[in-house]
N, C-alpha and C positions, 0 to 999 in steps of 0.2 A: 504494500500501499503506499502511495506517495503523500509526502505532508498536506497537499492540496484536499487530497480525497478523507484522508484523517481529520483535517480541521474542518470540514463540512459535515462528517461524520459526528464528531463533538457539538458542532452548532445543533443538527439534527437531533441530538440526544440531551438538548438544553443544557450544555456545560456552560456556565456563566463566566468563566476566566479561561483564556487559553495562554500559555507562556511558553517560550522556549526557555529549558534548563540546562545548564552545563555544570558539570561537576569533576573537579580536578582529579588527577590520577591519586589513586590511594583514598579517595573520599571514603568516609565510612560515619555512620550515624547509628548509634545504639538504639536501641528499644525506644520506639516514641510512638506517636499516632497523631494522624492529622483531623480537622474539624469539619473536612470536605471529603467527597468522594473523588477519587482521582482514577485518570484513564490517561495512558501515556504510549508514544509510539517512539522506540529506541531510532535516533538516526546516526550517531557514532558511539562506538566502543560496546561495553555492556555493564550491566548493573545486576545485583545479586540481591534479591528480597528474600527476607525469612519471617515466616507467617506461621506461628504456632509451632516452633521447631521445624518447619519444613523449608528448605532454601532452595529458590528457583532463579535461576540466570536468564536475563533476558538479554537478548544481543541484537544488533542493526536488523529492522524491519519486524521485530517482535513488539506487540502491543501487551501491556499489563494494565490491569484494574485492580483496584484497591479500595476497597467500600471505607465510608468515614468511619472514625473511631477504631479503625484497626491496627492494635497494637504491631509492629513489625520493625525490623533491623534492615538496614541498606547498606552495600558496599560495591564502589566502582572498582573496575579491574584495573590493571596496570596502565591502561589507556584513557582511564577516566570514563565519563559517559556525558552524551547529549541527547536529551529528548524534548518532544513537543508533548506537552502537557495540558490536560484540560482539567479544569475543577469545578465540581459541581457543590456549591455551599448550601447548606441545608436550610430551607426557609424558617425563620422564625415564627415561633406559635405567638 
């Protein structure tokens, strides 16, 4: 999937924020969570996400989804990682 098609998909799925994210070589963040749903297309390098003890590596062309409030670790490879990310913030009650 190319970035234009991915961005169109994010808009169709009502993601309210779209950003290009770049993480440097050796990037690592311990367990944390986000207040938004995330969906991302890897455009360079790769990233490993660990959710509930299961690690999955996403490389160029892969898409990952992460529901809001999901505890996870993330680590970039020796190449770093760049991805186009959509964020869907939860509506306030």
